[in-house]
KOLDRENPA-564236 format. One record per residue (C-alpha): residue in one letter; x, y, z. Coordinates in nm, 3 decimals, always signed. Layout:
# residues N
A; X; Y; Z
...
***
This chain:
# residues 339
M; -0.429; -1.043; +1.988
N; -0.821; -1.108; +1.890
K; -0.980; -1.086; +2.231
T; -1.246; -1.324; +2.066
T; -1.021; -1.600; +1.933
N; -0.724; -1.550; +2.121
K; -0.520; -1.552; +1.840
P; -0.254; -1.305; +1.698
V; -0.328; -1.103; +1.398
I; -0.054; -1.093; +1.153
G; -0.017; -0.862; +0.876
I; +0.161; -1.000; +0.573
T; +0.259; -0.731; +0.272
M; +0.263; -0.838; -0.064
G; +0.592; -0.675; -0.152
D; +0.665; -0.604; -0.498
P; +0.361; -0.716; -0.729
A; +0.573; -0.833; -1.003
G; +0.818; -1.054; -0.801
I; +0.739; -1.383; -0.625
G; +0.547; -1.248; -0.294
P; +0.225; -1.330; -0.413
E; +0.285; -1.679; -0.495
I; +0.510; -1.751; -0.175
I; +0.219; -1.587; +0.025
I; -0.037; -1.818; -0.133
K; +0.165; -2.130; -0.111
A; +0.232; -2.056; +0.246
L; -0.102; -2.010; +0.359
S; -0.233; -2.289; +0.163
D; -0.098; -2.512; +0.481
H; -0.434; -2.513; +0.687
S; -0.247; -2.541; +1.001
L; -0.091; -2.228; +0.950
R; -0.351; -2.070; +0.802
T; -0.564; -2.128; +1.131
S; -0.308; -2.060; +1.397
A; -0.370; -1.662; +1.358
H; -0.549; -1.404; +1.173
F; -0.408; -1.267; +0.859
V; -0.417; -0.966; +0.702
I; -0.274; -0.979; +0.357
F; -0.166; -0.590; +0.238
G; -0.194; -0.607; -0.175
L; -0.352; -0.636; -0.470
S; -0.693; -0.864; -0.549
E; -0.631; -0.897; -0.907
V; -0.263; -1.012; -0.858
M; -0.367; -1.216; -0.583
A; -0.641; -1.384; -0.817
Y; -0.405; -1.384; -1.123
A; -0.147; -1.616; -0.909
A; -0.383; -1.843; -0.753
D; -0.528; -1.916; -1.133
Q; -0.142; -1.998; -1.230
L; -0.102; -2.207; -0.918
E; -0.421; -2.404; -0.970
A; -0.498; -2.277; -0.610
E; -0.849; -2.185; -0.488
P; -0.872; -1.892; -0.314
Y; -0.903; -1.916; +0.054
W; -0.906; -1.561; +0.152
G; -1.179; -1.253; +0.162
R; -1.137; -0.921; +0.064
I; -1.204; -0.561; +0.216
Q; -1.082; -0.209; +0.094
H; -0.777; -0.160; +0.258
E; -0.952; +0.174; +0.453
N; -1.162; -0.055; +0.606
I; -0.939; -0.258; +0.826
S; -1.092; -0.272; +1.204
N; -0.946; -0.427; +1.500
N; -1.204; -0.713; +1.488
I; -1.051; -0.929; +1.236
L; -1.223; -1.293; +1.279
T; -1.164; -1.440; +0.948
D; -0.869; -1.680; +0.920
V; -0.744; -1.463; +0.605
V; -0.829; -1.151; +0.443
L; -0.676; -0.924; +0.170
A; -0.669; -0.557; +0.200
D; -0.713; -0.451; -0.169
Y; -0.545; -0.117; -0.305
D; -0.767; -0.119; -0.618
E; -0.661; +0.229; -0.681
I; -0.330; +0.138; -0.770
D; -0.270; +0.112; -1.157
F; -0.065; -0.201; -1.209
S; -0.142; -0.473; -1.454
V; -0.108; -0.835; -1.400
K; +0.066; -0.825; -1.742
S; +0.355; -0.628; -1.640
K; +0.702; -0.727; -1.712
R; +0.903; -0.884; -1.423
Q; +1.130; -0.656; -1.364
P; +1.164; -0.325; -1.155
G; +0.880; -0.059; -1.219
K; +0.773; +0.242; -1.089
N; +0.413; +0.154; -1.013
A; +0.513; -0.171; -0.865
G; +0.754; +0.011; -0.643
A; +0.505; +0.272; -0.552
A; +0.265; -0.009; -0.438
S; +0.519; -0.209; -0.238
F; +0.605; +0.096; -0.052
K; +0.239; +0.172; +0.024
F; +0.166; -0.198; +0.159
V; +0.443; -0.190; +0.396
D; +0.400; +0.201; +0.515
D; +0.044; +0.102; +0.592
A; +0.090; -0.214; +0.754
I; +0.359; -0.043; +0.986
A; +0.105; +0.213; +1.102
L; -0.169; -0.034; +1.178
A; +0.060; -0.239; +1.362
R; +0.157; +0.085; +1.581
R; -0.169; +0.135; +1.630
G; -0.207; -0.192; +1.781
L; -0.424; -0.365; +1.510
L; -0.157; -0.603; +1.453
D; +0.069; -0.792; +1.645
A; +0.305; -0.837; +1.401
I; +0.423; -0.799; +1.021
V; +0.565; -1.031; +0.791
T; +0.715; -0.876; +0.486
A; +0.743; -1.046; +0.131
P; +1.041; -0.905; -0.094
I; +1.046; -0.550; -0.241
C; +1.284; -0.427; -0.500
K; +1.495; -0.129; -0.424
E; +1.559; -0.042; -0.722
S; +1.147; -0.015; -0.777
W; +1.148; +0.214; -0.475
V; +1.395; +0.431; -0.630
K; +1.194; +0.459; -0.960
A; +0.904; +0.558; -0.758
G; +1.097; +0.833; -0.619
I; +1.151; +0.656; -0.273
K; +1.515; +0.751; -0.230
N; +1.549; +0.806; +0.142
F; +1.506; +0.432; +0.257
P; +1.761; +0.153; +0.097
G; +1.528; -0.077; +0.232
H; +1.248; -0.225; +0.482
T; +1.463; -0.209; +0.792
E; +1.525; +0.159; +0.743
L; +1.170; +0.228; +0.678
L; +1.087; +0.050; +0.993
A; +1.332; +0.207; +1.198
D; +1.230; +0.570; +1.072
R; +0.822; +0.503; +1.097
C; +0.897; +0.350; +1.462
Y; +1.134; +0.626; +1.569
A; +1.382; +0.374; +1.677
R; +1.715; +0.500; +1.792
R; +1.905; +0.161; +1.804
Y; +1.786; -0.116; +1.543
A; +1.932; -0.410; +1.400
M; +1.908; -0.696; +1.131
M; +1.887; -1.058; +1.315
F; +1.888; -1.352; +1.068
A; +1.777; -1.698; +1.231
G; +1.852; -1.994; +0.999
G; +1.963; -2.357; +1.052
P; +2.234; -2.364; +1.360
F; +2.277; -1.985; +1.339
R; +2.152; -1.651; +1.458
V; +2.342; -1.374; +1.331
T; +2.284; -1.014; +1.411
L; +2.450; -0.743; +1.171
A; +2.664; -0.439; +1.318
T; +2.632; -0.276; +1.007
I; +2.351; -0.331; +0.723
H; +2.316; -0.140; +0.361
E; +2.668; -0.005; +0.346
S; +2.969; -0.068; +0.099
L; +3.280; -0.247; +0.214
F; +3.502; +0.074; +0.184
A; +3.280; +0.293; +0.395
I; +3.245; +0.038; +0.690
R; +3.599; +0.084; +0.830
N; +3.487; +0.467; +0.886
S; +3.160; +0.429; +1.002
L; +3.206; +0.124; +1.262
N; +3.228; +0.277; +1.642
I; +3.186; +0.113; +1.977
G; +2.815; +0.197; +1.979
K; +2.764; +0.027; +1.654
I; +2.923; -0.297; +1.797
F; +2.739; -0.273; +2.142
D; +2.392; -0.192; +2.032
P; +2.326; -0.525; +1.845
I; +2.517; -0.691; +2.101
D; +2.230; -0.528; +2.364
L; +1.958; -0.568; +2.101
T; +2.065; -0.958; +2.056
H; +2.095; -1.055; +2.414
K; +1.710; -0.880; +2.489
A; +1.555; -1.058; +2.204
L; +1.702; -1.381; +2.276
R; +1.573; -1.372; +2.622
D; +1.223; -1.220; +2.519
Y; +1.123; -1.412; +2.214
F; +1.407; -1.712; +2.217
G; +1.356; -1.825; +2.584
I; +1.735; -1.812; +2.633
S; +1.767; -1.693; +2.999
R; +2.144; -1.638; +2.968
P; +2.225; -1.618; +2.604
K; +2.604; -1.666; +2.498
I; +2.691; -1.404; +2.215
A; +3.004; -1.433; +2.021
V; +3.137; -1.135; +1.822
A; +3.318; -1.156; +1.487
G; +3.646; -0.936; +1.393
L; +3.622; -0.733; +1.099
N; +3.988; -0.810; +0.967
P; +4.141; -1.142; +0.866
H; +4.217; -1.327; +1.165
A; +4.070; -1.071; +1.401
G; +4.350; -0.821; +1.313
E; +4.619; -1.032; +1.430
N; +4.685; -0.837; +1.731
G; +4.698; -0.534; +1.520
L; +4.895; -0.655; +1.217
F; +4.606; -0.637; +0.990
G; +4.397; -0.358; +1.134
D; +4.341; -0.220; +1.477
E; +3.951; -0.205; +1.454
E; +3.951; -0.495; +1.681
Q; +4.146; -0.334; +1.973
R; +3.985; -0.006; +1.922
I; +3.647; -0.053; +1.877
I; +3.510; -0.404; +1.921
E; +3.691; -0.505; +2.244
P; +3.555; -0.194; +2.425
A; +3.219; -0.294; +2.285
I; +3.259; -0.655; +2.439
V; +3.376; -0.508; +2.764
M; +3.066; -0.299; +2.799
A; +2.852; -0.555; +2.725
C; +2.984; -0.765; +3.005
D; +3.022; -0.512; +3.239
R; +2.638; -0.489; +3.222
G; +2.591; -0.875; +3.302
M; +2.587; -1.006; +2.916
D; +2.766; -1.308; +2.853
V; +2.993; -1.194; +2.533
V; +3.295; -1.305; +2.395
G; +3.538; -1.219; +2.110
P; +3.647; -1.094; +1.869
Y; +3.700; -1.418; +1.678
P; +3.832; -1.459; +1.318
A; +3.528; -1.489; +1.128
D; +3.642; -1.793; +0.933
T; +3.642; -2.004; +1.237
L; +3.390; -1.865; +1.451
F; +3.072; -2.000; +1.261
H; +3.270; -2.343; +1.241
S; +3.247; -2.323; +1.623
A; +2.877; -2.203; +1.614
L; +2.766; -2.492; +1.430
S; +2.784; -2.710; +1.759
G; +2.582; -2.472; +1.954
K; +2.840; -2.307; +2.142
Y; +2.700; -1.979; +2.080
D; +2.328; -1.877; +2.081
A; +2.418; -1.573; +1.846
I; +2.681; -1.429; +1.653
I; +2.754; -1.071; +1.584
A; +2.873; -1.013; +1.252
M; +3.044; -0.700; +1.127
Y; +2.915; -0.681; +0.767
H; +2.640; -0.810; +0.547
D; +2.792; -1.072; +0.352
Q; +3.023; -1.212; +0.670
G; +2.709; -1.284; +0.854
L; +2.472; -1.381; +0.569
I; +2.691; -1.639; +0.370
P; +2.727; -1.866; +0.619
V; +2.342; -1.837; +0.720
K; +2.235; -1.882; +0.365
L; +2.495; -2.177; +0.308
M; +2.336; -2.375; +0.585
A; +1.952; -2.235; +0.566
F; +1.906; -2.094; +0.230
D; +1.543; -2.178; +0.174
K; +1.435; -2.146; +0.563
A; +1.635; -1.851; +0.704
V; +1.438; -1.558; +0.847
N; +1.512; -1.175; +0.900
V; +1.406; -1.031; +1.223
T; +1.434; -0.656; +1.271
L; +1.552; -0.589; +1.652
G; +1.477; -0.243; +1.822
L; +1.162; -0.186; +1.708
D; +0.836; -0.136; +1.914
I; +0.661; -0.357; +1.658
I; +0.743; -0.726; +1.553
R; +0.838; -0.762; +1.192
T; +0.993; -1.064; +1.028
S; +1.054; -1.149; +0.658
P; +1.200; -1.418; +0.428
D; +1.580; -1.404; +0.361
H; +1.563; -1.381; -0.032
G; +1.450; -1.108; -0.280
V; +1.214; -1.073; -0.558
A; +1.334; -1.327; -0.795
F; +1.182; -1.183; -1.107
D; +1.340; -1.440; -1.305
I; +1.130; -1.715; -1.183
A; +0.811; -1.506; -1.076
G; +0.515; -1.634; -1.221
K; +0.665; -1.968; -1.336
N; +0.532; -2.146; -1.002
L; +0.896; -2.235; -0.903
A; +0.930; -2.025; -0.603
R; +0.951; -2.209; -0.260
P; +0.745; -2.065; +0.038
D; +1.001; -2.204; +0.306
S; +1.154; -1.888; +0.399
I; +0.796; -1.693; +0.437
T; +0.668; -2.014; +0.597
E; +0.904; -1.984; +0.875
A; +0.883; -1.602; +0.898
I; +0.514; -1.630; +0.959
K; +0.568; -1.907; +1.225
L; +0.838; -1.684; +1.367
A; +0.605; -1.357; +1.382
I; +0.294; -1.567; +1.561
H; +0.573; -1.727; +1.821
M; +0.703; -1.373; +1.901
A; +0.365; -1.222; +1.930
R; +0.240; -1.480; +2.177
C; +0.555; -1.413; +2.377
K; +0.516; -1.047; +2.361
S; +0.164; -1.088; +2.474
A; +0.281; -1.263; +2.779
L; +0.558; -1.022; +2.865
***
């Protein structure tokens, strides 16, 4: 928190410079009320931002510094930390690329380091392209979440998606459907329950969160007829959580659980795998859903969409999701300072 202005300092990483990241950042922070509610450091490329602003016919509202010179006394509303040593042309094709991958990785890696040093109160990450990271030789991290967990030495972490009537935390992240059955264990279910419970109390103001857990199999296994993971793994995790004073119910069939949650019956849902949780979230809040990484020693949010190479540079990208991610990051930063 900036001691002079009492505003949080939020880092925003550009994401893949060939994607829609520059466009949605410019559009989101064009809202004067949002732009003046915090101090912002954009990690990116000055030439790309200027080019995007020109395409949008937007007047640049940010200052520029070399990324090596970021200090802990940021008083301007928005400053761009420029990586002008990175070789990336604004005329590059809108597709996965080695240089774009190296750039987007560097932006977020540096932002994490500064957040852990206390120079940033939260970070918001614009979309990266996983294929670009692989082309750049970055193969140890399937995405932002795994990099964040590694850099923050997080033993337990989870992805929560907040959008519309839902808050959904995933028990597994980037795993194939065939691998999930063999990777699930009681800890993989208990940890997201515990992390979600803490996040709802600390950041969402819910003193007694009610959490529902989805089953893995159709009809939540139908008492073992369609799989026994519910009985062997999920139910014991729920019992553990309840024994620790949490209000947790389930496992429930996923096809009816989300319908029940529409009315606000539950404060959050634990989904077993990526699409089980993300399909209902994106159905109800495709343009406004936010991804929050739980279990870190820093705050990180992001829009719940990809790089959208197909519409990049065409002034078609909507900034709603990154706007919500920025607002939530500011809210969480203020809550953390009050803890």
